[in-house]
C-alpha positions in Angstrom: -7.5 -35.5 -23.0 -4.8 -33.0 -22.3 -6.5 -30.5 -19.6 -4.9 -27.9 -17.1 -4.8 -29.7 -13.4 -3.1 -26.2 -11.4 -4.8 -23.5 -9.0 -7.5 -21.9 -11.0 -6.7 -18.4 -8.7 -3.6 -18.4 -10.8 -4.9 -17.8 -13.7 -7.7 -15.0 -13.4 -4.5 -13.4 -10.6 -2.4 -13.6 -13.6 -4.3 -12.1 -15.7 -5.8 -10.0 -13.3 -9.5 -10.3 -14.3 -11.9 -12.6 -13.6 -12.3 -15.0 -15.9 -15.1 -17.7 -13.9 -13.7 -21.1 -13.9 -14.6 -22.1 -10.8 -18.3 -21.5 -10.9 -19.5 -19.8 -7.7 -16.8 -19.3 -6.2 -16.0 -16.9 -8.9 -18.5 -14.6 -7.9 -18.5 -14.4 -3.8 -16.5 -12.6 -1.7 -13.4 -16.0 -2.2 -12.4 -14.9 -5.1 -9.0 -14.2 -3.8 -9.2 -10.8 -6.7 -12.1 -9.6 -4.8 -9.3 -9.7 -1.8 -7.1 -7.8 -4.7 -4.7 -10.2 -4.9 -1.8 -9.2 -6.9 -0.5 -11.8 -9.1 1.2 -14.8 -8.3 5.2 -15.6 -8.0 7.8 -13.4 -6.5 7.9 -9.9 -6.4 5.0 -9.8 -9.1 5.1 -5.3 -8.2 8.3 -5.8 -9.9 7.3 -7.1 -12.9 4.1 -5.1 -13.2 6.2 -2.2 -16.0 5.1 -1.1 -19.2 4.4 -4.5 -21.3 6.2 -4.8 -24.6 4.1 -4.8 -28.1 4.4 -8.5 -28.5 4.0 -8.9 -24.2 0.5 -7.0 -24.8 -0.5 -9.7 -27.9 0.6 -12.6 -25.3 -1.8 -11.9 -22.8 -4.4 -12.1 -24.7 -4.5 -14.8 -26.2 -3.3 -16.0 -22.7 -6.9 -14.6 -21.7 -9.0 -15.3 -24.5 -7.2 -19.0 -24.1 -7.9 -19.7 -20.6 -11.1 -18.8 -20.5 -12.3 -21.5 -22.9 -10.4 -24.1 -21.0 -7.8 -24.5 -23.7 -3.9 -25.8 -24.3 -1.4 -24.2 -27.1 -1.9 -27.6 -29.2 -5.5 -27.1 -29.9 -5.9 -23.4 -29.5 -3.3 -22.8 -31.7 -5.6 -25.7 -34.5 -8.8 -24.0 -33.7 -7.2 -20.0 -34.2 -5.8 -22.4 -38.2 -8.9 -23.2 -39.5 -11.0 -20.0 -37.9 -7.7 -18.2 -40.3 -9.3 -20.3 -43.5 -12.4 -19.5 -42.4 -14.1 -16.8 -44.0 -14.6 -13.2 -42.9 -12.5 -11.1 -40.2 -10.1 -14.0 -37.8 -10.4 -12.7 -34.9 -14.6 -12.9 -34.8 -13.8 -16.0 -37.1 -12.0 -17.5 -33.8 -15.0 -16.1 -31.0 -17.9 -18.5 -33.3 -15.6 -21.0 -32.8 -14.7 -21.2 -29.7 -18.6 -20.4 -28.4 -20.1 -23.4 -30.2 -17.4 -26.3 -28.7 -20.2 -27.7 -26.8 -19.0 -27.5 -23.5 -19.0 -24.0 -23.8 -22.8 -24.4 -25.0 -23.7 -26.9 -22.3 -21.9 -23.6 -19.8 -24.1 -20.8 -21.5 -27.4 -22.6 -21.0 -26.4 -23.3 -17.6 -25.9 -26.4 -18.0 -22.9 -26.4 -16.3 -21.6 -24.1 -12.8 -18.6 -23.9 -14.7 -17.1 -25.1 -18.4 -14.5 -27.5 -16.6 -17.9 -28.2 -15.1 -19.3 -28.7 -18.4 -15.8 -30.5 -20.1 -16.2 -33.0 -17.1 -19.5 -33.6 -17.9 -19.9 -33.4 -21.5 -16.8 -36.2 -21.0 -18.9 -38.2 -18.7 -21.8 -38.6 -21.2 -24.6 -36.6 -19.6 -25.7 -35.2 -22.7 -27.5 -35.8 -26.5 -26.9 -33.9 -29.5 -30.0 -34.1 -31.9 -30.3 -37.0 -29.8 -27.5 -39.1 -30.4 -25.2 -38.8 -27.4 -21.9 -36.7 -27.6 -19.0 -37.3 -25.0 -16.8 -35.0 -27.0 -16.3 -31.0 -25.6 -14.7 -29.7 -28.6 -17.4 -30.9 -30.2 -18.8 -28.0 -33.1 -21.7 -27.3 -32.3 -23.7 -26.0 -35.8 -26.9 -23.1 -35.1 -30.2 -25.4 -35.6 -28.8 -27.7 -33.0 -30.8 -29.6 -30.3 -28.9 -30.0 -27.0 -30.2 -32.3 -24.3 -29.5 -33.8 -20.7 -29.7 -37.6 -21.4 -32.9 -39.1 -18.8 -31.1 -40.2 -16.6 -29.0 -36.9 -15.6 -31.9 -35.0 -16.0 -31.6 -35.0 -12.0 -28.0 -34.4 -11.1 -27.8 -32.4 -8.5 -25.0 -29.6 -10.4 -27.3 -29.6 -12.7 -30.0 -28.7 -11.3 -28.7 -26.6 -9.6 -26.6 -24.4 -12.4 -30.2 -24.5 -14.0 -31.0 -22.1 -10.7 -28.4 -18.8 -12.9 -31.3 -18.8 -15.0 -33.5 -17.4 -13.3 -30.7 -14.8 -12.1 -29.0 -13.6 -15.2 -31.5 -14.8 -17.8 -30.7 -16.6 -21.3 -28.4 -15.7 -23.7 -30.0 -14.2 -27.2 -28.2 -17.6 -29.4 -29.5 -20.0 -27.7 -32.9 -20.9 -26.5 -33.7 -22.9 -23.5 -36.8 -24.8 -22.3 -35.7 -25.1 -18.2 -38.8 -27.9 -17.5 -37.4 -30.2 -20.4 -32.8 -29.5 -19.8 -33.3 -28.7 -23.6 -31.5 -26.0 -25.8 -31.7 -25.0 -29.0 -28.2 -23.2 -30.5 -30.5 -21.0 -32.6 -27.1 -19.4 -34.4 -23.3 -18.1 -33.9 -23.2 -15.1 -31.2 -22.2 -11.2 -32.6 -19.3 -10.1 -31.7 -20.7 -7.4 -29.5 -23.9 -9.7 -28.0 -20.4 -11.4 -25.8 -21.0 -9.1 -22.7 -18.4 -11.0 -20.7 -16.4 -10.9 -23.5 -16.7 -7.3 -24.1 -12.8 -6.3 -23.4 -10.5 -9.3 -25.1 -9.3 -8.0 -28.4 -8.7 -10.9 -30.5 -7.5 -8.8 -33.2 -3.8 -9.1 -31.1 -4.5 -13.0 -31.0 -4.6 -12.2 -34.3 -1.6 -10.2 -35.1 0.2 -12.0 -32.2 -0.2 -15.6 -34.5 0.7 -13.7 -37.8 4.4 -12.7 -36.7 
């Protein structure tokens, strides 16, 4: 499974936006953006001029792709599928990204970041409707039940991640039972309900791939 293995804080600095790629570190004073560090590379101020239309579209695509921890080929395939679906392509794309198993595990607070969720899924710590699944991109459908395997329920990483529920609560499209470490993907989320993507303009991604 191909994945980005470089420094993830560099990605946030490039986009000048918190992508929450390192869990609790992103909320602490250790986050480079909290220290007001600029974009990586030589003379970032010299490259900070007005962006072209293409540049704006590219940055939105990179921001969305990096948030969900995907490489270009996989992201493009997801977009092509969203394009073939009925409805608004941009919203279809967001719903497909949100229904990935690694993202659902993250949304259920069973992992502190999407990258950690991807690793836990790959290592076989979860079941979907009672069957083991170790494919991070596996598509979860409304009504599917995701549960931590019995042998994995005492894992420190999962138990630490579950502490976030008491701070931020559940997402409205997910039902989670903390005691059993089991959750149900109730429905695809409404676009307006995904608060952490409020500043993402997915229509620019559609325009980019439609060029």
